[in-house]
C-alpha positions as CSV (number, residue, x, y, z in Angstrom):
1,M,0.0,0.0,0.0
2,Q,1.6,3.2,-1.1
3,S,2.3,5.8,1.6
4,V,1.3,9.4,1.4
5,F,3.5,11.7,3.4
6,Q,1.8,14.6,5.1
7,L,2.9,17.3,7.5
8,L,0.3,18.4,9.9
9,V,0.5,22.0,11.2
10,F,-1.8,23.2,13.9
11,R,-1.9,26.6,15.6
12,Y,-1.6,26.1,19.3
13,F,-1.6,29.0,21.7
14,S,-0.6,31.8,19.2
15,R,2.1,29.8,17.5
16,F,2.6,26.7,15.4
17,V,3.3,23.2,16.6
18,V,4.5,20.8,13.9
19,V,3.6,17.2,14.5
20,L,5.7,14.4,13.2
21,A,5.7,13.8,9.4
22,L,3.3,10.9,9.3
23,I,2.9,8.0,7.0
24,N,-0.8,7.6,6.3
25,C,-1.3,4.0,5.4
26,G,-5.0,4.0,5.7
27,G,-7.1,2.1,8.3
28,G,-7.5,3.0,11.9
29,F,-3.9,2.9,13.0
30,R,-1.3,5.6,13.2
31,S,2.2,5.5,11.9
32,T,4.6,7.8,13.8
33,D,2.8,10.4,16.0
34,S,-0.2,12.0,14.4
35,A,-2.0,13.9,17.2
36,T,-1.2,17.4,18.3
37,L,0.1,18.2,21.7
38,A,-3.1,19.9,22.6
39,A,-5.2,16.9,21.6
40,S,-2.9,14.6,23.6
41,L,-3.3,16.6,26.7
42,A,-7.0,16.7,26.4
43,S,-7.4,12.9,26.1
44,S,-4.4,10.7,26.8
45,S,-3.9,7.3,28.3
46,Y,-0.3,8.1,28.9
47,S,0.9,10.9,31.2
48,L,3.8,10.9,33.6
49,D,4.0,14.7,33.7
50,Q,1.9,17.7,32.8
51,V,3.7,18.7,29.6
52,P,4.2,22.5,29.7
53,K,2.6,24.9,27.2
54,P,4.9,27.2,25.2
55,T,5.1,30.8,26.5
56,V,6.3,32.7,23.5
57,A,6.1,32.5,19.7
58,L,8.8,30.5,18.0
59,P,11.1,31.6,15.3
60,A,10.4,28.3,13.6
61,P,7.8,25.5,14.0
62,A,8.5,22.9,16.6
63,L,8.0,19.2,16.7
64,V,6.2,17.7,19.7
65,P,5.4,14.0,20.1
66,S,1.8,13.0,21.1
67,Q,1.2,11.4,24.4
68,N,-1.5,9.2,22.9
69,T,0.5,6.0,22.7
70,F,0.4,2.2,22.6
71,F,0.5,1.5,26.3
72,A,-1.1,2.5,29.6
73,L,0.6,3.2,32.8
74,S,0.4,0.5,35.5
75,G,1.6,2.6,38.3
76,N,2.4,6.2,39.5
77,P,5.8,7.9,39.0
78,I,8.3,7.4,41.9
79,P,9.7,10.8,42.8
80,Q,13.2,9.5,43.3
81,K,13.4,8.0,39.8
82,Q,14.9,10.5,37.4
83,V,15.5,10.2,33.6
84,F,17.9,12.7,32.3
85,A,19.1,13.2,28.7
86,H,22.7,14.4,27.9
87,Y,22.3,17.7,26.2
88,V,25.1,19.2,24.1
89,T,24.6,22.9,25.0
90,C,26.0,24.3,21.8
91,C,23.5,22.5,19.6
92,G,19.9,22.6,20.8
93,F,16.7,23.2,18.9
94,G,17.0,26.1,16.4
95,G,20.8,26.0,16.0
96,P,23.6,28.0,17.5
97,K,21.8,31.3,17.5
98,R,18.6,30.1,19.2
99,G,17.0,31.9,22.1
100,I,14.7,31.1,25.1
101,A,11.8,30.1,22.9
102,A,13.8,27.5,21.1
103,A,15.2,26.2,24.4
104,E,11.6,25.7,25.6
105,E,11.0,23.5,22.6
106,D,13.8,21.1,23.7
107,I,12.2,20.9,27.1
108,I,8.7,20.4,25.8
109,M,9.8,17.6,23.5
110,A,11.8,15.9,26.2
111,Q,9.1,16.2,28.9
112,S,6.5,14.8,26.6
113,M,8.5,11.6,26.4
114,G,8.8,11.4,30.2
115,I,12.3,12.8,30.5
116,T,12.7,14.8,33.7
117,G,15.8,16.9,33.0
118,F,18.8,17.7,30.9
119,V,22.4,17.2,31.8
120,L,24.1,20.2,30.2
121,N,27.3,19.3,28.5
122,A,29.5,22.4,28.5
123,G,32.6,22.0,26.3
124,A,33.8,25.5,27.0
125,W,32.7,28.5,29.0
126,S,32.8,31.1,26.2
127,S,30.2,33.8,25.7
128,S,28.2,31.6,23.4
129,Y,28.0,28.7,25.9
130,Q,27.1,31.1,28.7
131,S,24.3,32.5,26.6
132,A,23.0,29.0,25.7
133,V,23.0,28.0,29.3
134,A,21.3,31.2,30.4
135,N,18.6,30.6,27.8
136,M,18.0,27.0,29.0
137,F,17.6,28.1,32.6
138,A,15.3,30.9,31.5
139,A,13.2,28.5,29.5
140,A,12.9,26.1,32.4
141,A,11.8,29.0,34.6
142,A,9.3,30.3,32.0
143,L,7.7,26.8,31.6
144,N,7.9,26.1,35.3
145,S,7.1,22.5,34.8
146,G,9.4,20.8,37.2
147,F,12.1,20.2,34.5
148,K,15.6,20.1,36.1
149,L,19.0,20.9,34.8
150,F,22.6,20.2,35.9
151,F,26.1,20.4,34.5
152,S,28.2,17.7,32.9
153,A,31.6,19.5,32.8
154,D,33.3,18.4,29.6
155,M,36.9,18.2,30.7
156,T,38.1,18.0,27.1
157,G,37.6,21.7,26.9
158,L,37.1,23.2,30.4
159,T,39.5,24.3,33.1
160,A,39.0,23.9,36.9
161,A,38.3,27.6,37.1
162,N,35.6,27.2,34.5
163,V,33.8,24.5,36.4
164,V,33.9,26.5,39.6
165,T,32.5,29.6,37.8
166,M,29.7,27.6,36.3
167,M,28.6,26.1,39.6
168,E,28.9,29.5,41.4
169,A,26.6,31.0,38.7
170,Y,23.9,28.2,38.7
171,A,24.1,25.9,41.7
172,S,21.6,27.9,43.7
173,N,19.2,28.3,40.7
174,P,15.8,26.8,41.6
175,Y,15.8,24.8,38.3
176,Y,19.2,23.3,39.1
177,F,18.9,19.7,40.1
178,H,19.7,19.0,43.8
179,Y,19.9,15.7,45.6
180,N,19.7,15.6,49.3
181,G,19.9,19.3,49.3
182,R,23.2,19.4,47.3
183,P,23.7,20.5,43.6
184,V,24.7,17.7,41.4
185,L,27.7,17.9,39.2
186,S,28.7,15.3,36.6
187,T,31.5,15.3,33.9
188,F,32.4,14.0,30.6
189,S,35.9,12.6,31.1
190,G,38.3,14.2,33.7
191,E,39.8,11.0,35.0
192,T,43.4,12.1,34.1
193,E,43.4,15.7,35.4
194,T,46.6,16.6,37.2
195,N,49.1,19.5,37.4
196,S,52.5,20.1,38.9
197,T,51.0,20.7,42.3
198,Y,48.4,18.0,42.4
199,T,49.9,15.0,40.7
200,T,46.9,12.6,41.0
201,P,43.4,13.1,39.7
202,V,41.9,12.7,43.1
203,A,44.1,15.4,44.5
204,W,43.4,17.6,41.5
205,W,39.6,17.4,41.8
206,T,39.7,17.8,45.5
207,N,41.9,20.9,45.5
208,E,41.1,22.6,42.2
209,V,37.4,22.1,42.1
210,L,35.6,20.6,45.1
211,A,37.4,22.5,47.8
212,P,37.0,25.9,46.1
213,L,33.3,25.2,45.7
214,Q,33.0,24.2,49.3
215,T,34.7,27.5,50.3
216,A,32.1,29.3,48.2
217,G,29.3,27.5,50.1
218,I,28.5,25.0,47.4
219,N,28.5,21.4,48.8
220,T,28.6,19.6,45.5
221,F,27.1,16.1,44.9
222,F,29.7,14.8,42.6
223,V,28.7,12.1,40.1
224,P,31.4,12.2,37.4
225,G,31.4,10.3,34.1
226,F,35.0,9.3,34.1
227,Q,36.0,7.3,31.1
228,D,37.9,4.6,32.9
229,V,34.9,3.5,34.8
230,A,33.6,1.7,31.7
231,P,36.4,0.6,29.5
232,F,36.1,-0.9,26.0
233,P,34.8,-4.3,26.8
234,T,36.6,-7.5,26.2
235,Q,35.1,-9.5,29.1
236,T,31.5,-10.6,29.6
237,S,31.7,-12.5,32.9
238,Q,30.0,-11.1,36.0
239,S,33.1,-12.0,38.2
240,Y,35.4,-10.0,36.0
241,W,33.2,-6.9,36.2
242,N,32.7,-7.3,39.9
243,Q,36.4,-7.2,40.4
244,Y,37.1,-4.4,38.0
245,V,34.3,-2.2,39.4
246,A,35.3,-2.8,43.0
247,G,38.7,-1.3,42.1
248,Q,37.2,1.7,40.4
249,V,34.9,2.5,43.3
250,A,37.8,2.2,45.7
251,D,39.9,4.6,43.5
252,W,37.3,7.4,43.5
253,N,35.3,6.8,46.6
254,S,36.9,9.5,48.7
255,I,35.8,12.3,46.3
256,V,32.5,11.2,44.7
257,Q,29.0,10.7,45.8
258,G,28.3,8.4,42.8
259,L,29.5,7.4,39.4
260,M,28.1,7.7,35.9
261,T,29.1,5.3,33.2
262,W,29.2,5.9,29.5
263,Q,27.4,2.7,28.4
264,L,28.2,3.3,24.7
265,L,31.4,1.5,25.4
266,S,29.9,-1.3,27.4
267,A,26.4,-2.2,26.5
268,V,27.5,-4.3,23.6
269,S,30.4,-6.8,23.5
270,N,32.5,-8.6,20.9
271,T,30.9,-11.9,21.9
272,G,27.9,-11.2,24.0
273,G,25.8,-8.8,22.1
274,N,23.8,-6.6,24.4
275,A,24.4,-8.9,27.3
276,L,27.2,-6.7,28.7
277,A,24.7,-4.1,30.0
278,I,23.6,-6.6,32.6
279,P,26.9,-7.5,34.3
280,I,28.2,-4.0,34.2
281,M,25.1,-2.4,35.8
282,N,25.0,-5.3,38.3
283,A,28.6,-4.7,39.3
284,Y,28.3,-0.9,39.7
285,T,25.0,-1.0,41.5
286,S,26.3,-3.5,44.0
287,A,29.7,-1.8,44.6
288,L,28.2,1.7,44.9
289,N,25.3,0.6,47.1
290,A,27.8,-1.0,49.4
291,V,29.4,2.4,50.1
292,G,26.2,4.4,50.1
293,K,26.8,6.0,46.7
294,V,24.6,6.7,43.7
295,Y,24.9,4.9,40.3
296,M,23.7,6.7,37.1
297,P,24.2,4.5,34.0
298,G,24.2,6.0,30.6
299,I,21.7,4.4,28.2
300,N,22.3,4.5,24.4
301,T,20.1,4.0,21.4
302,K,22.6,4.4,18.6
303,Y,26.2,5.5,18.0
304,W,28.1,6.4,14.8
305,G,31.3,8.4,14.9
306,S,30.3,10.0,11.7
307,I,33.3,12.3,11.4
308,Q,35.8,10.3,13.4
309,S,38.0,9.3,10.5
310,N,40.9,8.8,12.8
311,N,38.9,6.2,14.7
312,G,37.6,4.2,11.8
313,N,34.2,6.2,11.9
314,I,33.4,3.8,14.6
315,Y,29.9,2.3,14.6
316,F,28.1,0.5,17.4
317,E,25.5,-2.0,16.3
318,W,22.7,-1.6,18.9
319,Q,20.4,-4.1,17.2
320,G,17.4,-1.8,17.1
321,G,15.1,-2.2,20.0
322,A,16.9,-5.2,21.4
323,S,19.6,-3.1,23.0
324,M,17.1,-0.6,24.4
325,D,15.2,-3.5,26.1
326,A,18.5,-5.0,27.5
327,Q,19.8,-1.7,28.9
328,W,16.5,-0.5,30.4
329,G,15.8,-3.9,31.7
330,A,19.2,-3.9,33.6
331,A,18.6,-0.5,35.0
332,I,15.1,-1.5,36.2
333,T,16.3,-4.8,37.7
334,N,19.1,-3.0,39.6
335,N,16.7,-0.3,40.8
336,V,19.1,2.5,40.0
337,P,17.7,5.9,40.9
338,W,18.8,7.8,37.8
339,V,19.6,7.1,34.2
340,E,21.2,9.4,31.5
341,I,20.1,9.0,27.9
342,L,23.1,9.4,25.5
343,T,22.4,11.8,23.9
344,W,19.6,14.3,23.1
345,N,21.5,16.2,20.4
346,D,25.0,15.2,19.6
347,F,24.4,15.1,15.8
348,N,27.9,13.9,15.0
349,E,27.8,10.8,17.3
350,S,24.4,9.9,18.9
351,Y,21.2,11.9,19.0
352,M,17.7,11.3,20.2
353,M,15.7,14.5,19.5
354,P,12.6,13.4,17.6
355,M,12.7,15.9,14.7
356,D,11.1,15.3,11.3
357,D,13.7,17.3,9.4
358,F,16.8,18.7,11.1
359,E,17.7,21.1,8.3
360,K,14.2,22.8,8.5
361,Y,15.0,24.0,12.0
362,F,18.8,24.0,12.3
363,N,20.5,24.9,9.0
364,W,23.6,22.9,10.0
365,R,24.2,22.2,6.2
366,F,23.8,18.4,6.6
367,P,22.8,16.8,3.2
368,T,19.1,16.3,2.8
369,G,18.1,13.1,4.4
370,F,21.5,12.6,6.0
371,T,20.3,12.9,9.6
372,K,17.3,10.6,10.3
373,P,14.2,11.3,12.5
374,S,14.4,9.3,15.7
375,L,10.7,8.5,15.5
376,G,10.9,4.8,16.3
377,Y,13.4,5.4,19.1
378,A,11.5,8.2,20.7
379,E,8.1,6.4,20.8
380,M,9.6,3.2,22.1
381,L,11.7,5.1,24.7
382,R,8.5,6.4,26.3
383,Y,7.5,2.8,27.2
384,Y,10.8,2.1,29.0
385,I,10.9,5.5,30.6
386,A,7.4,4.9,32.0
387,W,8.4,1.5,33.2
388,F,11.6,2.9,34.9
389,R,9.8,5.8,36.5
390,T,6.9,3.8,37.9
391,G,8.7,0.6,38.6
392,V,5.8,-1.3,37.0
393,R,5.8,-2.7,33.5
394,P,3.2,-0.7,31.4
395,T,0.3,-2.5,29.9
396,I,0.4,-3.0,26.1
397,T,-3.0,-1.6,25.0
398,K,-2.4,-1.6,21.2
399,D,-0.2,-3.5,18.8
400,A,2.9,-1.6,17.8
401,V,5.7,-2.4,15.3
402,F,9.0,-0.5,15.4
403,W,11.8,-0.7,12.8
404,F,15.4,0.3,12.5
405,Y,17.7,-0.1,9.5
406,R,20.6,1.6,7.7
407,T,20.0,3.1,4.3
408,H,22.9,1.5,2.4
409,P,24.8,-1.7,2.6
410,A,28.0,-1.8,4.6
411,S,30.0,-2.6,1.5
412,A,28.6,0.3,-0.5
413,T,31.0,3.0,-1.8
414,A,29.8,6.6,-1.6
415,T,30.3,9.1,-4.3
416,N,31.5,11.8,-2.0
417,R,33.0,11.5,1.5
418,T,32.8,15.2,2.3
419,I,29.4,16.5,3.3
420,P,28.4,20.2,2.9
421,T,29.5,21.0,6.5
422,G,33.0,20.4,5.3
423,Q,33.3,17.3,7.5
424,T,34.4,13.9,6.2
425,T,32.3,10.8,6.8
426,G,32.9,7.0,6.5
427,P,33.5,4.4,5.5
428,V,33.2,2.5,8.7
429,T,36.3,0.4,9.4
430,R,35.8,0.0,13.2
431,Y,32.6,-1.9,13.9
432,V,31.4,-2.9,17.4
433,P,30.7,-5.6,18.5
434,N,33.2,-7.2,16.1
435,S,36.2,-6.2,18.1
436,P,39.1,-6.2,18.5
437,S,39.5,-6.5,14.7
438,G,36.7,-4.0,14.0
439,A,36.0,-5.5,10.6
440,V,32.4,-5.1,9.4
441,P,31.0,-8.7,9.4
442,P,29.2,-10.1,6.3
443,N,25.8,-10.2,8.1
444,A,25.9,-6.5,9.2
445,D,23.1,-5.4,6.9
446,Q,20.1,-6.1,9.0
447,I,16.6,-4.7,9.3
448,Y,15.6,-4.9,13.0
449,A,12.0,-4.9,14.2
450,T,10.5,-4.8,17.7
451,V,6.9,-5.8,18.1
452,F,4.7,-5.0,21.1
453,A,1.7,-7.4,20.7
454,T,-1.5,-7.6,22.6
455,S,-1.9,-11.3,21.5
456,P,-0.1,-13.8,19.2
457,A,0.2,-12.6,15.6
458,T,2.3,-12.9,12.4
459,L,4.8,-10.3,11.3
460,S,5.8,-9.8,7.7
461,L,9.3,-8.2,8.0
462,N,10.0,-7.0,4.5
463,G,8.6,-10.2,3.2
464,T,10.0,-12.5,5.8
465,S,7.3,-14.2,8.0
466,E,7.9,-14.2,11.8
467,T,5.8,-15.7,14.6
468,V,4.9,-13.1,17.2
469,A,4.0,-13.9,20.8
470,A,2.0,-11.6,23.1
471,G,4.4,-9.1,24.7
472,I,7.7,-7.8,23.4
473,N,9.4,-9.5,20.5
474,Q,12.7,-8.9,18.6
475,F,13.3,-9.8,15.0
476,S,15.8,-9.2,12.3
477,T,16.4,-10.0,8.6
478,L,19.1,-9.3,6.1
479,F,18.5,-6.4,3.7
480,V,19.7,-5.7,0.1
481,A,19.5,-2.4,-1.8
482,G,16.0,-1.6,-3.0
483,P,12.8,0.1,-2.0
484,A,12.0,1.1,1.5
485,P,11.2,-1.9,3.7
486,T,7.7,-2.9,4.4
487,F,6.1,-4.2,7.6
488,S,2.7,-5.7,8.4
489,L,1.1,-7.5,11.3
490,S,-1.7,-10.0,10.8
491,R,-3.9,-12.4,12.7
492,S,-5.8,-15.4,11.2
493,G,-4.8,-14.2,7.7
494,T,-6.2,-10.7,8.2
495,T,-3.9,-7.8,8.1
496,V,-4.2,-5.7,11.3
497,M,-1.8,-2.9,10.2
498,S,0.9,-2.2,7.7
499,G,3.5,0.4,7.1
500,T,6.6,1.3,5.0
501,G,9.9,2.8,6.1
502,A,10.7,6.4,5.3
503,D,13.9,5.6,3.4
504,A,14.9,3.4,0.5
505,I,18.1,1.3,0.8
506,Q,20.6,2.7,-1.7
507,S,23.3,0.6,-3.5
508,H,25.3,3.7,-4.5
509,P,24.9,6.4,-1.8
510,V,26.1,10.0,-2.4
511,Y,27.5,10.1,1.1
512,Y,28.3,7.5,3.7
513,D,25.4,7.5,6.1
514,W,25.2,4.9,8.9
515,W,22.4,6.6,10.8
516,N,19.4,4.2,11.2
517,S,16.1,5.1,9.7
518,S,13.5,4.3,12.3
519,G,9.7,4.4,12.4
520,F,6.6,2.6,13.8
521,I,3.0,1.8,13.3
522,E,0.4,1.3,16.0
523,G,-2.9,-0.4,16.0
524,P,-6.3,1.1,16.6
């Protein structure tokens, strides 16, 4: 059945809200999100938070997911459970010159998914970063919806003085996230910081950052994301990770109140697929609980080092929804209090923002169709966020099929390696989980599908028939270049719903593009 793409634009409180570009396949189901925010607030079976209304007119339309979804909550939110998204401060909605109104859009989009706050990655403390941070705090204040913010000090670009200045400026802000009355501070990296006076990282952090903050009256709750707390995985056994993590906790215990791990280097393994998420989260939870500290795991949906030519344009195969299920399942089983989604808007490595067309709102000069909407990821994430925050598995009320696939074979040769931004992409020569060699395996070209089913059914996955059980199901099939893949769900020979991916699979792409195309269909 041929798809007709439509873009629905509705006026909502004196400005426009653009809803996801939807695939109208007929029948009573929806593919992607087709309801406006206003309609979803009026009648919704899914609500963790009252999603805020915009306060000012936007310079460009915004994209807001509906809250009318395929599941129903089975419990109430637990206040201690927090879901943060790592937010690259330079690159939010609207591009580098955005203002407060655009910052509001980021918050509204995130909060409609159940995300409770942003971890603001600051890679510098220049005037542009200071302006972007000020706009974000102003947006949180204008919306006044309970959305919280805190810093991830990116130590690849910040100095100790920068970190102290940032915290002095915002730690007392009412929209800054506090835990047990203390402002939370995280990091990206920083595990090797030393100088001639303080020759160990523990001494450096103590004397250059934490003690000056304490002197300024800021009793920091320090939960760093040091890179050596989650090394590139070569082991899958629980006993190995228990021993390794015990050493890490002992090394940092004197200066931290918790640890954050960048799971993008540890949720998949060279032999165990997504299984590594489980022993790593088990080990950190146990070791940190034993000393009364907090654990905040990072959770990933996708990763491609699109411009990391010096690192083989590294690509992590997350197996569509299978990795999401494994990572969230481990976080829920371990009852961790916080998680950090990696990331909201790092468009060169891993992004989650559910936009229909990035160039329409950003003008980053990416090629048309290069960045892909995170429609399938965003909709599925809401299920796991709801489960995490309530502690109770949501009830599947409607069938839903999600898909994830790359848009050219791994062996394809692109016409041009340089995209209009001036950056160089691909080809991928470092593929995870096929480490240490990094060679792309012959079976890398897969279409992944996740089915949430109310009862047993049959899935047609681009022509391949699969038996579906009630509940959550994971499938995959090899792809070849050709038209956009098709998906349908049937029972007793009758098609319940069907849909088509947004992107064809190209045999000769113009640019290397390993971003997954994702989408979904949901039943009536």
